[in-house]
C-alpha positions as CSV (number, residue, x, y, z in Angstrom):
1,X,0.0,0.0,0.0
2,X,1.3,3.4,-0.9
3,X,1.7,5.9,1.9
4,X,0.1,9.3,1.5
5,X,2.1,12.5,1.6
6,X,0.7,15.8,2.7
7,X,0.7,18.5,0.0
8,X,2.2,21.1,2.3
9,X,5.7,19.5,1.9
10,X,7.5,22.0,-0.3
11,X,10.5,19.8,-1.4
12,X,10.0,16.3,-2.5
13,X,12.8,13.9,-3.4
14,X,11.8,11.6,-6.3
15,X,13.4,8.6,-8.0
16,X,13.6,7.5,-11.7
17,X,10.5,5.4,-11.1
18,X,8.5,8.6,-10.7
19,X,9.2,9.7,-14.3
20,X,7.2,10.9,-16.1
21,X,6.9,13.3,-13.1
22,X,3.8,15.2,-12.5
23,X,2.3,17.3,-9.8
24,X,0.3,16.6,-7.8
25,X,1.6,13.1,-7.4
26,X,-0.9,10.1,-6.9
27,X,0.3,9.5,-3.3
28,X,-0.6,13.1,-2.2
29,X,-3.6,13.5,0.1
30,X,-5.0,16.3,-2.0
31,X,-4.2,14.6,-5.4
32,X,-6.8,16.9,-7.1
33,X,-5.6,20.2,-5.5
34,X,-4.8,21.6,-8.9
35,X,-4.7,20.5,-12.5
36,X,-2.0,17.8,-13.2
37,X,1.1,19.3,-14.8
38,X,4.0,17.3,-16.1
39,X,7.5,18.4,-15.0
40,X,10.8,17.9,-16.8
41,X,13.3,16.7,-14.2
42,X,15.5,14.8,-16.6
43,X,17.7,17.7,-17.7
44,X,18.7,19.3,-14.4
45,X,17.5,16.9,-11.8
46,X,15.2,19.6,-10.4
47,X,11.7,20.9,-11.2
48,X,9.2,23.3,-9.7
49,X,5.4,23.1,-10.0
50,X,4.0,26.3,-11.5
51,X,0.7,25.8,-9.6
52,X,1.7,25.1,-6.0
53,X,5.4,25.9,-6.0
54,X,6.5,22.4,-4.7
55,X,10.2,21.7,-5.6
56,X,11.0,18.3,-6.8
57,X,14.6,16.9,-6.7
58,X,15.9,13.7,-8.2
59,X,17.4,11.5,-5.5
60,X,21.2,11.5,-5.6
61,X,22.6,8.7,-7.7
62,X,19.3,8.2,-9.7
63,X,19.6,7.9,-13.4
64,X,16.7,8.6,-15.8
65,X,17.2,6.2,-18.8
66,X,16.3,7.3,-22.3
67,X,16.7,11.0,-21.8
């Protein structure tokens, strides 16, 4: 079972398994808090949601294949 994350967390560490990355993520308590937006984290390892401002950071050592 997936554990739920509160949407008030402003920095979330993600893995390559979370790609394609979108906000809000399915494991967020308020998964429908704003329209789903896909974020490009492959180029820099970081992304920010334009709706809620949440920062996403690729976990150290993670590699996104095919990008």
